[in-house]
N, CA and C atoms as an extended XYZ file, in Angstrom:
264
Properties=species:S:1:pos:R:3:atomname:S:1:resname:S:1:resid:I:1 pbc="F F F"
N        99.967      -54.083      254.330 N   MET     1
C       100.907      -53.589      254.923 CA  MET     1
C       101.468      -52.396      255.739 C   MET     1
N       101.053      -52.848      257.071 N   PRO     2
C       101.275      -51.380      258.276 CA  PRO     2
C       102.708      -51.064      257.842 C   PRO     2
N       102.591      -49.747      257.921 N   THR     3
C       103.439      -48.870      257.938 CA  THR     3
C       104.459      -48.277      259.224 C   THR     3
N       105.834      -48.716      259.416 N   GLN     4
C       106.037      -48.512      260.377 CA  GLN     4
C       106.125      -47.048      260.862 C   GLN     4
N       106.016      -46.416      262.517 N   LYS     5
C       106.450      -45.370      262.533 CA  LYS     5
C       107.674      -44.976      262.801 C   LYS     5
N       108.074      -44.115      262.411 N   PRO     6
C       109.566      -43.439      262.071 CA  PRO     6
C       110.641      -43.301      263.480 C   PRO     6
N       111.349      -43.737      263.658 N   ASP     7
C       112.369      -44.004      264.948 CA  ASP     7
C       112.594      -42.254      265.587 C   ASP     7
N       112.192      -41.939      266.483 N   ARG     8
C       112.504      -40.274      266.900 CA  ARG     8
C       113.873      -40.076      266.755 C   ARG     8
N       114.913      -40.878      266.887 N   TYR     9
C       116.383      -40.599      266.586 CA  TYR     9
C       116.448      -40.810      265.025 C   TYR     9
N       115.663      -40.788      264.300 N   LEU    10
C       115.989      -40.940      263.043 CA  LEU    10
C       115.323      -39.659      262.433 C   LEU    10
N       114.088      -38.997      263.461 N   ILE    11
C       113.330      -37.863      262.506 CA  ILE    11
C       114.080      -36.950      263.463 C   ILE    11
N       115.366      -36.598      264.219 N   GLU    12
C       115.820      -36.024      264.757 CA  GLU    12
C       117.106      -35.980      263.952 C   GLU    12
N       117.692      -36.470      263.235 N   VAL    13
C       118.712      -36.609      262.291 CA  VAL    13
C       117.840      -35.541      260.792 C   VAL    13
N       116.828      -36.356      260.461 N   GLY    14
C       116.255      -35.820      259.138 CA  GLY    14
C       116.040      -34.264      259.857 C   GLY    14
N       115.553      -33.766      260.595 N   ARG    15
C       115.272      -32.359      260.783 CA  ARG    15
C       116.663      -31.139      260.598 C   ARG    15
N       118.304      -31.988      261.455 N   ARG    16
C       118.968      -31.150      261.251 CA  ARG    16
C       119.295      -31.266      259.691 C   ARG    16
N       118.930      -32.573      259.087 N   VAL    17
C       119.666      -32.122      257.265 CA  VAL    17
C       118.846      -31.493      257.044 C   VAL    17
N       117.352      -30.978      257.293 N   ARG    18
C       116.020      -30.338      256.529 CA  ARG    18
C       117.094      -28.768      257.249 C   ARG    18
N       117.422      -28.629      258.279 N   LEU    19
C       118.220      -27.358      259.060 CA  LEU    19
C       118.990      -26.813      258.368 C   LEU    19
N       120.075      -27.554      257.848 N   ALA    20
C       121.526      -27.092      257.033 CA  ALA    20
C       120.888      -26.752      256.264 C   ALA    20
N       120.054      -27.928      255.030 N   ARG    21
C       119.905      -27.191      253.442 CA  ARG    21
C       118.892      -26.374      253.331 C   ARG    21
N       118.222      -25.944      254.671 N   GLU    22
C       117.797      -24.505      254.544 CA  GLU    22
C       118.383      -23.787      254.743 C   GLU    22
N       119.078      -24.079      255.442 N   ALA    23
C       120.860      -22.529      256.357 CA  ALA    23
C       121.358      -21.981      254.715 C   ALA    23
N       121.232      -23.356      254.155 N   GLN    24
C       122.056      -22.945      252.553 CA  GLN    24
C       121.111      -22.297      251.122 C   GLN    24
N       119.773      -22.585      251.950 N   SER    25
C       118.752      -22.387      250.450 CA  SER    25
C       118.704      -22.962      249.761 C   SER    25
N       118.704      -24.452      250.084 N   MET    26
C       118.740      -25.429      248.735 CA  MET    26
C       117.430      -25.726      248.745 C   MET    26
N       116.575      -26.431      247.835 N   THR    27
C       115.947      -27.322      247.583 CA  THR    27
C       116.440      -28.900      247.533 C   THR    27
N       115.614      -29.508      248.781 N   GLN    28
C       115.543      -31.418      248.302 CA  GLN    28
C       116.318      -31.885      247.183 C   GLN    28
N       116.230      -31.268      245.903 N   ALA    29
C       116.504      -31.584      244.558 CA  ALA    29
C       117.978      -31.421      244.442 C   ALA    29
N       118.101      -29.860      244.689 N   GLU    30
C       119.434      -29.824      244.425 CA  GLU    30
C       120.460      -30.029      245.827 C   GLU    30
N       120.016      -30.267      247.085 N   LEU    31
C       120.981      -30.948      247.622 CA  LEU    31
C       121.128      -32.426      247.012 C   LEU    31
N       120.275      -33.184      246.833 N   ALA    32
C       119.972      -34.718      246.032 CA  ALA    32
C       121.016      -34.298      244.956 C   ALA    32
N       121.469      -33.402      243.741 N   GLN    33
C       121.909      -33.693      242.789 CA  GLN    33
C       122.674      -33.377      243.334 C   GLN    33
N       123.500      -32.346      244.330 N   ALA    34
C       124.970      -32.186      244.468 CA  ALA    34
C       125.091      -33.419      245.147 C   ALA    34
N       125.075      -34.290      245.978 N   CYS    35
C       125.224      -35.178      246.879 CA  CYS    35
C       125.313      -36.862      246.232 C   CYS    35
N       124.812      -36.875      245.185 N   GLY    36
C       124.232      -37.968      243.636 CA  GLY    36
C       123.369      -38.883      244.617 C   GLY    36
N       122.684      -38.613      245.213 N   LEU    37
C       121.732      -39.024      245.790 CA  LEU    37
C       120.071      -38.872      244.863 C   LEU    37
N       118.963      -40.187      245.093 N   HIS    38
C       117.396      -39.488      244.677 CA  HIS    38
C       116.877      -38.655      245.225 C   HIS    38
N       116.101      -37.350      244.780 N   ARG    39
C       115.403      -36.349      245.398 CA  ARG    39
C       114.478      -37.122      246.404 C   ARG    39
N       113.520      -38.171      246.257 N   THR    40
C       113.283      -38.625      247.004 CA  THR    40
C       113.750      -39.730      248.786 C   THR    40
N       114.760      -39.783      248.320 N   HIS    41
C       115.360      -40.139      249.006 CA  HIS    41
C       116.285      -38.970      250.250 C   HIS    41
N       116.562      -37.962      249.581 N   VAL    42
C       116.497      -36.982      250.497 CA  VAL    42
C       115.283      -36.519      251.305 C   VAL    42
N       114.229      -36.369      250.880 N   GLY    43
C       113.139      -36.184      251.375 CA  GLY    43
C       112.833      -37.634      252.479 C   GLY    43
N       112.766      -38.708      252.123 N   GLU    44
C       112.760      -40.067      253.095 CA  GLU    44
C       113.675      -39.975      254.311 C   GLU    44
N       114.821      -38.901      254.006 N   ILE    45
C       115.985      -39.207      255.303 CA  ILE    45
C       115.679      -37.918      256.267 C   ILE    45
N       114.824      -36.756      255.696 N   GLU    46
C       114.489      -35.352      256.658 CA  GLU    46
C       113.053      -35.975      257.252 C   GLU    46
N       112.340      -36.857      256.362 N   ARG    47
C       111.502      -37.031      257.546 CA  ARG    47
C       111.658      -38.173      258.261 C   ARG    47
N       112.788      -39.023      258.261 N   GLY    48
C       113.055      -39.615      259.951 CA  GLY    48
C       112.335      -41.047      258.785 C   GLY    48
N       111.840      -41.447      257.292 N   GLU    49
C       111.460      -42.351      257.099 CA  GLU    49
C       112.640      -43.723      256.599 C   GLU    49
N       114.108      -43.307      256.862 N   THR    50
C       115.032      -44.321      256.361 CA  THR    50
C       115.913      -43.787      257.036 C   THR    50
N       116.702      -45.195      257.386 N   ASN    51
C       118.152      -44.624      258.333 CA  ASN    51
C       119.312      -44.226      256.753 C   ASN    51
N       119.996      -43.683      257.018 N   PRO    52
C       120.744      -43.313      255.825 CA  PRO    52
C       122.142      -43.600      256.228 C   PRO    52
N       122.874      -44.014      255.379 N   THR    53
C       124.219      -44.961      255.482 CA  THR    53
C       125.199      -43.408      256.006 C   THR    53
N       126.137      -44.242      256.739 N   VAL    54
C       127.323      -43.379      256.564 CA  VAL    54
C       127.692      -42.503      255.896 C   VAL    54
N       128.337      -43.550      254.436 N   LEU    55
C       128.298      -42.508      253.657 CA  LEU    55
C       127.766      -41.602      253.113 C   LEU    55
N       126.218      -41.767      253.181 N   ALA    56
C       125.186      -40.633      252.989 CA  ALA    56
C       125.340      -39.372      253.802 C   ALA    56
N       125.691      -39.722      255.061 N   LEU    57
C       125.860      -38.441      255.898 CA  LEU    57
C       126.990      -38.106      255.733 C   LEU    57
N       128.026      -38.312      255.566 N   ARG    58
C       129.348      -37.542      255.184 CA  ARG    58
C       129.085      -37.044      253.657 C   ARG    58
N       128.271      -37.625      252.813 N   GLN    59
C       128.504      -36.512      251.163 CA  GLN    59
C       127.503      -35.382      251.627 C   GLN    59
N       126.301      -35.446      252.789 N   LEU    60
C       125.624      -34.446      253.003 CA  LEU    60
C       126.311      -33.867      253.971 C   LEU    60
N       126.760      -34.031      254.530 N   ALA    61
C       127.290      -33.015      255.138 CA  ALA    61
C       128.646      -31.916      254.702 C   ALA    61
N       129.079      -32.999      253.523 N   SER    62
C       130.266      -32.376      253.140 CA  SER    62
C       129.881      -31.172      251.938 C   SER    62
N       128.200      -31.384      251.012 N   VAL    63
C       127.815      -30.672      250.223 CA  VAL    63
C       127.121      -29.276      251.232 C   VAL    63
N       126.504      -29.978      252.481 N   LEU    64
C       126.105      -28.483      253.159 CA  LEU    64
C       127.228      -27.808      254.087 C   LEU    64
N       128.306      -27.995      253.833 N   GLY    65
C       129.554      -27.597      254.971 CA  GLY    65
C       129.252      -27.532      256.196 C   GLY    65
N       128.420      -28.629      256.822 N   VAL    66
C       129.199      -28.802      258.467 CA  VAL    66
C       129.816      -30.262      258.667 C   VAL    66
N       129.959      -30.594      259.644 N   GLU    67
C       130.308      -31.726      260.280 CA  GLU    67
C       129.487      -32.863      260.315 C   GLU    67
N       129.833      -34.243      259.900 N   PRO    68
C       128.813      -34.907      259.881 CA  PRO    68
C       128.621      -35.282      261.211 C   PRO    68
N       128.907      -34.974      262.103 N   ALA    69
C       128.579      -35.207      263.668 CA  ALA    69
C       127.431      -34.146      264.161 C   ALA    69
N       127.481      -33.168      263.656 N   SER    70
C       126.250      -31.931      263.398 CA  SER    70
C       124.832      -32.865      263.049 C   SER    70
N       125.065      -34.002      262.905 N   LEU    71
C       123.672      -34.268      262.165 CA  LEU    71
C       123.485      -35.151      262.706 C   LEU    71
N       123.979      -34.971      263.906 N   LEU    72
C       123.443      -36.610      264.858 CA  LEU    72
C       123.335      -35.934      266.173 C   LEU    72
N       121.996      -36.376      266.749 N   PRO    73
C       121.850      -35.681      268.233 CA  PRO    73
C       122.709      -37.013      268.822 C   PRO    73
N       123.040      -36.331      269.999 N   ALA    74
C       123.930      -36.772      271.109 CA  ALA    74
C       123.085      -38.303      271.941 C   ALA    74
N       123.654      -38.724      272.500 N   LEU    75
C       123.235      -40.334      273.107 CA  LEU    75
C       123.044      -39.640      274.562 C   LEU    75
N       121.944      -40.443      275.149 N   SER    76
C       121.761      -39.651      276.376 CA  SER    76
C       122.871      -40.127      277.508 C   SER    76
N       123.949      -41.321      277.516 N   ALA    77
C       124.659      -41.681      278.069 CA  ALA    77
C       126.025      -41.799      277.103 C   ALA    77
N       126.711      -40.588      276.883 N   PRO    78
C       127.847      -40.805      276.051 CA  PRO    78
C       128.730      -42.130      276.511 C   PRO    78
N       129.023      -43.104      275.968 N   LYS    79
C       130.013      -43.750      276.482 CA  LYS    79
C       131.860      -43.957      275.971 C   LYS    79
N       132.902      -43.574      276.424 N   THR    80
C       134.519      -43.438      275.764 CA  THR    80
C       134.265      -44.871      275.401 C   THR    80
N       134.720      -45.159      274.040 N   ILE    81
C       135.443      -46.313      273.218 CA  ILE    81
C       136.685      -46.583      273.699 C   ILE    81
N       137.490      -47.671      274.468 N   PRO    82
C       138.658      -48.021      274.550 CA  PRO    82
C       139.309      -47.843      273.315 C   PRO    82
N       141.120      -47.791      273.332 N   PRO    83
C       141.881      -47.654      272.667 CA  PRO    83
C       142.017      -49.033      271.846 C   PRO    83
N       142.175      -49.323      270.815 N   GLU    84
C       142.749      -50.573      270.194 CA  GLU    84
C       144.030      -51.130      270.821 C   GLU    84
N       143.950      -52.395      271.329 N   SER    85
C       145.426      -53.041      271.871 CA  SER    85
C       146.159      -53.022      270.876 C   SER    85
N       147.312      -52.407      271.836 N   GLY    86
C       148.566      -52.044      271.365 CA  GLY    86
C       148.401      -50.451      270.746 C   GLY    86
N       147.826      -49.545      271.145 N   GLN    87
C       147.323      -48.476      270.536 CA  GLN    87
C       148.106      -47.702      272.021 C   GLN    87
N       148.697      -46.776      271.781 N   GLY    88
C       148.956      -46.205      273.325 CA  GLY    88
C       149.396      -44.467      273.823 C   GLY    88
C-alpha cells in the first residue's frame, strides 16, 4: 500500500508543536504523558503524518503553555465568519 505524502499544512502544525515542546525542554514522551496521548501519536503529529483533532490541539497547547491558535499556520486569504442570525 503506497504511503501518502504528508500535507504541508500538517507539517507546519507539527513543526510548531515541536518548537513549542522544545522551548519547554520536554521530550515527546513527557508531552504525550502530560496530554494523555500516546508517545507515537505525538511523533506522528510533529512529523505531519496525522491530522490531530481539535481536542488534541487544545490539550497540547494547554500543556505547552501556548494558545491553540499559535499551533495553526495562517491561511493565505483569511475570511470573516458571519455572525449567527439573531446575534447582534
